[in-house]
N, C-alpha and C positions, 0 to 999 in steps of 0.2 A: 748719689747715684744708687739705683736699685741693684741689689745683689740677689741672684737666685739662690735657692737652697743648695747646699753641697750635694754632690752625687751620693745617694744613700741606697743601700740594699738591705732589706729586712726579710729574713727567711719566712716564706709563706705569705708575704705581703707584696713583694715585687721590688722593682728598682726605680729610683728617680734619677733621671739624667737631665742636667741643666746646661745651657750654653748661653752666653751673652756676647754680643758683638757690638763694638762701639762704631757707630756710623761714620764718625769723622776721622777714624784712624787711617793713616796713610797706607798701611799694609793690608787693610781689609779688602778682600776680594768682593766683587759684586755678589749679591745674595742669589741672583738667579730667579727662577720661577718657584717661589715659596708655595704657591697654591698647588702646583703640580707635585712638588715634593711631599706635601702633606697628604695629597690625594693618594699617592703611591703607598705611603706609610700606612694610612688608614685602610686602604683596600687590601693590602697584604696581611695586616694584623688588626682586624676590627675588634679583637678582644682586648687590645691595649688601649689605655686611656691617654690621650695627648692633650697638652695644654700649650697653645702657641700664644705668646704675648708679643706684640709689636709696638714699640714706642719710638716716636721721632718728633722732635720739636713740639712737644705738648700734645701730640696726637697719640691715642692709644687704641689698639684693637686686640681683642682676645677671642680665641676659639678654644672652647673647652668641650672635648668630646663626651665627657660625662654628662654635661648639661644638654648637649645636642642629642645624645641617645635618649634622654628623658623626654625631650620634645618630640622625638620621632616615634615614641611609644613602641609598637611592634614592628616598625619598618626598619630593616637592617641598614646600618650606617654605610655599608660597603656596596650598595647597589649603584649602578652607573649614574642614575639621575641625582642621587644624593651626593655622590662623589664630585660630579660636575658642579653642583651647586656650591659645595665647600670650596673647590678650587677657584671658581669665579668670585665668590664672596671675599676670600682672602686676597686675591690679586686686585680686586677693585678697592678694597680698604687700603692696601699698601700704596696703590697709585694715588689715592687721595691724600696721603700723608705728605 
């Protein structure tokens, strides 16, 4: 099983926070609208870099805002059209899993 890095804070560098949820665990609550959650996080703090990795039954999806910001060039990541695209892409990928 993949283990994310431990939560790490480095002065002047930032903080890494990781969470992992086992899909088959009986006590796991439904994930809800992950696309909307990421959209809110990104819109509120576009300066923060987010990495979302979703894995289920051999399927893998990754959203890396560092890479996305590079692709967008000078287009802000937190404008409504980009946020809607991010939300829809995440939710579509998770539905396919």
